[in-house]
Structure formats: structure tokens, C-alpha cells
KEKOLTOR-196306 format. One line per 5 residues: number of its first residue (from 1); for each residue y, x, z of C-alpha. Coordinates in Angstrom, 1 decimal. Each point is the difference from the previous one (the first is absolute). Layout:
% KEKOLTOR-196306
NUM> Y X Z  ...
END
This chain:
% KEKOLTOR-196306
1> 104.9 125.7 124.4  -3.0 -1.5 -1.6  0.2 -2.1 -3.2  2.2 -3.1 0.6  -2.5 -2.6 -0.7
6> -3.4 1.3 1.2  -3.2 -1.8 -1.1  1.0 -3.6 0.7  1.2 -2.5 -2.5  3.8 0.2 -0.5
11> 0.9 -2.9 -2.2  -2.3 -2.8 -0.8  0.4 -1.6 -3.4  0.9 -3.3 1.7  2.9 -1.2 -2.1
16> 1.6 0.0 -3.4  2.2 3.1 0.5  -1.3 2.7 -2.3  -1.0 3.0 2.1  0.0 3.4 -1.8
21> -1.4 3.1 1.7  1.8 3.2 -1.1  -1.4 3.5 0.8  -0.2 3.5 -1.2  -0.6 3.5 1.3
26> 2.7 2.0 1.7  2.4 1.3 -2.6  -1.1 -2.5 -2.7  3.3 -1.8 -0.3  -1.1 -3.2 1.7
31> 3.4 -0.4 1.7  1.7 0.1 -3.4  -2.2 -2.8 -1.2  0.7 -2.1 3.1  3.7 0.5 -0.5
36> -0.2 -1.1 -3.6  -2.0 -3.1 0.9  2.6 -0.8 2.7  2.8 0.3 -2.6  -1.9 -2.4 -2.3
41> -0.2 -2.6 2.8  -3.2 0.7 1.9  -0.1 -0.3 3.8  -1.1 3.5 1.1  -1.6 0.5 3.4
46> -0.3 3.6 1.0  -3.0 0.5 2.2  1.3 3.3 1.5  3.3 -1.7 0.8  -1.8 -2.9 1.7
51> -2.2 2.4 2.0  3.1 1.7 1.3  1.8 -3.2 0.7  -2.7 -1.4 2.3  0.2 3.1 2.3
56> 3.7 0.5 -0.1  1.9 0.7 3.3  0.1 -3.2 2.0  -2.9 -1.6 -1.7  -3.0 -1.4 1.8
61> -2.2 2.2 -2.2  1.6 3.2 1.3  -0.2 -1.3 3.6  -3.7 -0.5 -0.3  -0.5 3.4 -1.6
66> 1.8 1.6 2.9  -2.0 -2.0 2.5  -3.2 1.2 -1.7  0.8 3.6 -0.7  2.9 0.8 2.4
71> 3.5 1.0 -0.8  -1.2 3.4 -1.4  0.0 -1.7 -3.4  3.7 -0.6 0.2  2.7 2.3 -1.2
76> 3.2 0.9 1.8  1.7 -3.1 -1.2  -2.7 -2.4 1.0  -1.3 -0.5 -3.5  -3.7 0.5 -1.0
81> -0.8 3.6 -0.5  -2.6 -0.3 -2.8  -1.1 3.6 0.1  -0.7 -0.3 3.7  -1.8 -3.3 -0.4
86> -2.0 1.5 -2.9  -1.1 2.9 2.2  -1.4 -2.6 2.5  -1.8 -2.3 -2.3  -1.3 1.9 -3.0
91> -2.4 2.1 2.1  -1.2 -3.0 2.0  -1.7 -2.9 -1.8  0.3 -2.3 3.0  3.7 0.7 0.3
96> 0.6 -0.6 -3.7  -1.7 -3.4 0.3  2.1 -0.9 3.0  3.1 0.9 -2.0  -1.2 -2.1 -3.0
101> -0.6 -3.0 2.3  3.6 0.2 1.0  1.6 0.6 -3.4  -2.1 -1.7 -2.7  0.3 -3.6 1.3
106> 3.8 0.5 0.2  0.2 1.4 -3.5  -2.1 -2.9 -1.3  2.1 -2.5 1.8  3.3 1.5 -1.1
111> -1.2 0.3 -3.6  -1.1 -3.7 0.1  3.5 -0.9 1.2  1.6 1.8 -2.9  -2.3 -1.6 -2.5
116> 0.7 -3.5 1.5  3.7 0.7 -0.3  -0.3 0.7 -3.8  1.0 -2.7 -2.4  -2.9 -2.2 -1.3
121> 0.3 1.5 -3.5  0.1 3.6 1.2  -2.0 2.9 -1.1  -0.7 1.8 3.2  -0.8 3.7 -0.3
126> -1.6 1.7 3.0  0.6 3.7 -0.3  -3.0 1.5 2.0  -0.7 3.8 -0.3  -3.6 -0.2 1.3
131> -0.9 -3.4 -1.6  -3.1 1.4 -1.6  -1.1 2.2 2.9  0.0 -2.9 2.5  -1.7 -2.5 -2.4
136> 2.9 -2.5 -0.5  -0.3 -0.5 -3.8  -1.8 -3.4 0.2  2.8 -1.5 2.1  2.4 0.0 -3.0
141> 0.2 -2.0 -3.2  0.6 3.3 -1.9  -0.1 3.7 0.9  2.3 2.4 -1.8  -0.7 3.7 0.3
146> 2.5 2.7 -0.9  -1.9 3.0 -1.4  1.4 3.4 -0.6  -1.7 3.4 -0.7  -0.6 2.0 3.1
151> 1.9 3.0 -1.5  3.1 -2.2 -0.4  -0.3 -1.4 3.5  -0.3 3.5 1.5  3.2 1.0 -1.9
156> 1.9 -3.1 1.2  -1.1 0.5 3.6  1.0 3.7 0.1  3.2 -0.6 -1.9  1.3 -3.3 1.4
161> -1.5 -0.1 3.5  0.1 3.7 0.8  -3.8 0.2 0.8  -1.8 3.3 -0.5  -2.8 -0.2 -2.5
166> -2.8 0.2 2.6  1.5 -2.9 1.9  0.4 -2.1 -3.2  -3.6 0.7 -1.0  -1.2 -1.0 3.5
171> 1.9 -3.3 -0.2  -1.4 -0.8 -3.4  -3.6 0.8 1.0  0.3 -2.2 3.1  0.5 -3.1 -2.2
176> -2.3 -1.8 -2.4  -0.5 1.8 -3.4  1.1 -1.5 -3.3  -3.4 -1.3 -0.9  -0.2 -2.1 3.2
181> 3.5 -1.3 -0.5  -0.8 -1.0 -3.7  -3.1 -1.9 1.2  2.2 -2.1 2.2  2.8 -0.5 -2.5
186> 0.6 -3.0 -2.2  3.0 1.9 -1.5  0.4 3.8 -0.3  3.6 1.2 -0.6  0.1 3.6 -1.3
191> 2.9 2.0 1.3  -0.3 3.3 -1.7  3.1 -0.5 -2.2  3.6 -0.5 0.9  1.7 -2.8 2.0
196> 0.9 -2.0 -3.1  -3.6 -0.1 -1.1  -1.1 -1.2 3.4  2.7 -2.7 0.1  -1.1 -1.2 -3.4
201> -3.6 -0.3 1.2  1.1 -1.9 3.1  2.2 -2.3 -2.0  -2.9 -0.9 -2.3  -2.3 -0.7 2.9
206> 2.6 -2.2 1.6  0.8 -1.9 -3.2  -3.5 -0.4 -1.5  -2.2 -0.3 3.1  1.6 -0.5 3.4
211> 2.5 -2.7 -0.9  -2.5 -2.1 -2.0  -2.6 0.6 2.6  2.3 -1.4 2.7  0.8 -3.1 -2.1
216> -3.7 -0.6 -0.7  -0.9 0.4 3.7  2.6 -2.4 1.2  -0.9 -2.6 -2.7  -3.7 0.4 0.6
221> -0.4 0.9 -3.6  -2.8 2.0 -1.5  0.5 2.0 -3.2  -2.1 -1.2 -3.0  -0.9 2.5 -2.7
226> 0.2 -2.3 -3.1  -1.5 2.5 -2.5  -3.4 1.5 0.1  0.6 3.7 -0.6  -2.9 2.5 0.6
231> 0.8 3.2 1.9  -2.2 3.0 -0.3  -1.9 0.8 3.3  2.3 1.0 2.7  -1.7 2.3 2.7
236> 2.6 -1.2 2.5  -1.1 -3.7 -0.1  -2.4 0.4 3.0  2.8 1.7 1.9  2.4 -2.7 -0.8
241> -2.6 -2.6 1.1  -0.4 1.8 3.3  3.7 -0.2 0.7  0.1 -3.7 -0.8  -3.1 -0.7 2.1
246> 1.4 1.7 3.0  3.2 -2.1 -0.3  -2.1 -3.2 -0.2  -2.1 1.0 3.0  3.2 0.7 2.0
251> 1.5 -3.4 -1.0  -3.1 -1.8 1.1  -0.8 1.9 3.2  -1.7 -0.5 2.4  -2.3 -1.9 -2.5
256> -2.4 2.4 -1.6  -0.9 -1.5 -3.4  -2.0 1.7 -2.7  2.2 1.5 -2.7  -1.4 1.4 -3.3
261> 1.4 1.6 -3.1  -1.4 -2.1 -2.9  0.6 -0.5 -3.7  0.4 2.6 -2.8  2.3 2.4 2.0
266> -2.9 0.3 2.4  -2.3 1.3 -2.7  0.5 3.7 -0.7  0.7 0.9 -3.6  0.7 -3.5 -1.1
271> 3.3 -0.8 -1.7  1.7 -3.1 1.5  3.1 -2.0 0.4  2.1 1.8 2.6  -0.6 -2.6 2.7
276> -1.9 0.8 3.2  -2.5 -2.7 0.8  -0.9 -0.3 3.7  -2.5 -2.4 1.6  0.7 -1.2 3.5
281> -3.0 -1.7 1.7  1.2 -3.0 2.0  -1.9 -2.3 2.4  0.9 -3.1 -2.0  2.4 -1.1 -2.7
286> 1.6 -2.3 2.6  1.0 3.1 1.9  1.2 1.7 -3.2  2.4 -3.0 -0.3  1.3 0.3 3.5
291> 2.1 2.6 1.9  -1.9 2.8 -1.7  1.8 -0.9 -3.3  3.4 0.3 1.7  -0.9 3.4 1.5
296> -1.0 1.3 -3.4  3.2 -1.3 -1.6  2.0 1.7 2.8  -1.8 3.2 -0.8  0.9 -0.2 -3.7
301> -3.0 -1.9 -1.3  1.1 -3.6 -0.7  -2.3 -2.7 -1.4  -0.3 -0.5 -3.7  0.0 -3.6 -1.2
306> -3.5 -1.1 -1.1  1.1 -1.2 -3.4  0.9 3.6 -1.0  -3.4 1.4 0.5  -2.4 -2.9 0.0
311> -1.3 -2.4 -2.7  -2.5 -2.9 0.0  -2.9 2.1 -1.3  0.5 2.6 2.8  0.5 -2.7 2.6
316> -3.5 -1.3 -0.6  -1.6 3.4 0.7  -0.8 1.0 3.5  1.2 3.5 -0.5  3.6 -1.2 -0.4
321> 0.2 -1.5 3.4  2.9 2.0 1.4  3.7 0.2 0.7  2.1 2.5 -1.9  2.9 1.9 1.2
326> 2.2 2.5 -1.9  2.5 2.7 0.8  3.8 -0.4 0.5  0.4 3.7 -0.9  1.0 0.3 -3.6
331> -1.3 3.5 -0.1  -3.6 -0.8 1.0  -1.7 -3.1 -1.4  -2.8 -1.2 2.2  -2.5 -2.9 -0.1
336> -1.3 -0.7 3.5  -3.0 -2.2 -0.1  -0.8 -1.9 3.2  -3.6 -1.1 -0.1  -2.3 -1.2 2.8
341> -1.9 3.0 1.3  -3.7 -0.3 -1.0  0.6 -2.7 -2.5  -1.4 0.2 -3.6  3.6 0.6 -1.3
346> 0.5 2.9 2.5  -3.4 1.5 -0.9  0.6 -0.4 -3.8  3.1 2.2 0.1  -1.8 2.8 1.8
351> -3.1 -0.3 -2.1  1.8 0.3 -3.3  2.1 2.9 1.2  -3.0 1.9 1.2  -2.1 -0.8 -3.1
356> 2.7 1.3 -2.3  0.4 3.1 2.1  -3.7 0.7 -0.3  -0.6 -0.9 -3.7  2.0 2.2 -2.5
361> -1.3 -1.9 -3.0  1.2 -3.4 1.2  3.2 1.6 1.2  0.6 1.2 -3.6  -0.8 -3.4 -1.4
366> 2.4 -1.6 2.4  2.7 2.5 -1.0  -0.6 -0.8 -3.7  0.4 -3.7 0.7  3.2 0.6 2.0
371> 1.6 1.9 -2.8  -0.9 -2.7 -2.5  1.4 -2.7 2.1  3.2 1.8 0.8  0.6 0.4 -3.8
376> -0.7 -3.7 -0.7  1.3 -1.7 3.2  2.6 2.1 1.7  1.2 -2.6 2.5  -1.7 0.4 3.4
381> -1.2 -3.6 0.4  -1.8 -0.2 -3.3  -1.4 3.5 0.4  -1.6 -0.9 3.3  -1.5 -3.2 -1.3
386> -1.5 1.6 -3.1  -1.9 2.5 2.2  -2.0 -2.8 1.7  -2.8 -0.3 -2.5  -0.7 3.7 0.2
391> -0.1 -0.1 3.8  -2.3 -3.0 -0.1  -2.6 2.0 -1.9  0.7 3.2 1.8  -0.5 -1.7 3.3
396> -3.7 -0.6 -0.9  -0.4 3.8 -0.7  1.8 0.8 3.3  -2.4 -2.3 2.0  -3.0 1.8 -1.7
401> 1.5 3.3 1.0  0.6 -1.1 3.6  -3.6 -1.2 0.2  -1.4 3.2 -1.5  2.1 2.4 2.2
406> 0.1 -2.1 3.2  3.8 -0.3 -0.1  1.7 -1.8 2.8  3.7 -0.7 0.4
END
């Protein structure tokens, strides 16, 4: 049968229950991670199990499949013969789509029922083998990928499942490779050691990230890095931004708002606080204060109170006209700046980013300032305020650069 969820949205981030997507290649040990999370208290929903449940004997799903493809897809006991069905649909694109139209809505509906039945404080883990392949990563608050060396996976599949090596290699090749999974992962659990090592890693994830994330999400509480600590340039910052942006787009769909990576983590080669700054262009601040704010909070990006990030001097400057959201995820600090698209504040953030990207000398000067300020004013609020005079002066140079180069946002 095809992948259980297809290309549609499975679970919208529409409530406070923390939704975690769990995936990994065949033979990676994903099931061991799911079992450990269940033992720790997670509500685990197995996508393969749900896909079988909705086409079980006596189900409306199976009846519709038989009506569509005839009883040649049944075995001698009246159950679905998956091999026979596969022979029908895998060679026929139209047939495959008819099958997906039958199964995918039922899988989504049953999954939603299971999520709705979970306690309000639950951590719900959706175990989906093909989560990456069918593009479901943005539908979760967090994606966990179990990664294991291909040689180890081949050994497990031949030893534990009785596959011959050629079949095991074919199964692995048919799925996404490790690089594609890592790009979708907020957390990568390595499973090249023994079971005790894997359990220790899962326990740490549960204790340090999933449980606090769930509490923050339910309380609409954003994490607040109190200390200004510079991190050396991380080449994965753009990739991390892309995951966050996809999650935000999913939460706000069908609205199609402009999302941009801004701030120091958007400037290659620049050391920065390990906080991803994202700008969301909104039609008006009134709309930013409406249902949009709730949808962002449901997706894991609750509003930060103004007094934490604002001050009277900044309030008097047009470039600070915004709303600021943070992240409920303790493992990934975020500042999500909601500014009116096309406004001076919106333009300023893009101009300063692109100016620093283009001017290595001013980038070096900014880095020197950042290091001095961190040494003298390590708390985040003071650090941010003390940068303002430099930006006031640099803004003039940036405008000259924009005029000279024809820059437009």
C-alpha cells in the first residue's frame, strides 16, 4: 500500500497538545525510540497501525477498496491482500490516486480522533515511517529523526527480519537518504550504539526538551535567553530557519505572508547569539493582535510581553513598530518579529541584513562591537539596547549603499 498519509495535511497545529513527529529509515531503531517514549509517558500513535486499522475486515475503508478494485485484492479470509493491491496500484498512477483518496482521509480522521482523546498535557508522538518523504515535517511542533549507519541497518534487517541483503538494500534506497532526513529534523538521535545508549538519549530528550516544551506550549510561554552569549557561526542556521518558516507557513495557511530570515544568524560568517530571528510581514498590527497571534501560539510561537524587549527610546523609533513572538521550544530560541509588510520597520530589518551581508568591513566592525558588549553587558536586554547607537550610524551607511547599488527589499 502507499504511504499512510499521502500529501495532505495530517494534523494541524490547532491546539495546545504538543505534537512530535518521529521518523527514521527502515532498520534505524525508530520502533525502539517509540517504545521508550511510550514508557516515559508519551501518547504514541503508530501511522502504520492506523493505516491498517482503517482498512480492517468489516471497515468502510475496506468495503470502498473492494468496490473500487474488486475482490481480487482480498485474501482467502476476507482481509486486504496488500501484495495483490500493490500489484494493482503501483503500476497505475490513477489507481494509486484512487486508493489514496479512500485511505488518506480515513487515516487523517482516525489520527485526529486519537489526538483529541489524548490528555490536555500529553506529549503526542506520531510514528510515521515516511514523514519526510511525504512532506509532513511542518505539521508538527518538533520532528525527531532516528539515524543509524547504513551498514548497521543492513545488518539488522538481514539478522532480525530475515531479509536477503539485496532486498534490504532496495528497501533502504527506496526511502529518503540521511541528508534529507537531517534537513527535516529538529532532533537527530544517533542509534549506532547499544540499547542502553539509545535509551539514555531518549530519556534526555524527554526530560530536557519535550516535557518543558509541552508545559511552555500549554502556558503560552516563550523562552527568554537572559544572557547574551555569542556563538561562532553555525552553517546550519539557515537550515534551521527554513524548518521554522515552513512550520509558521503551515500554521497560518491559507494566508501567504512574507517570511524572511533576519538578524545576525542570517549573515554568513557572523558570530551571534544562538537565536533565530524571523520577520513575518503582516497586513497590519491590528491583525497581528488578532487570531493570527493565537495561531502562532498554537504552533509553538507565543507572544513575548512588550516590556521584555521594548524600551521608551526604541518605542519612539519607527523601526521598532512591531509585535514580538518567541519560541516555546527550550531547545531552539526564536525571535519572531511581526512588522507591517512594506513599512519602514519591515524595510529596515531587510536593509541592515543585506548591507552586512555585502560589506565585510562593516560586518567585522559589528562583530567587534558585539564582542565588546557581551564582555561588558552580558544580559540580553542591556546588550540589545547598547547596540542601538551603532545601528543608528550604520543605518546611514546602509542607505547610501542601497542608493548606490539600487537595492530594493
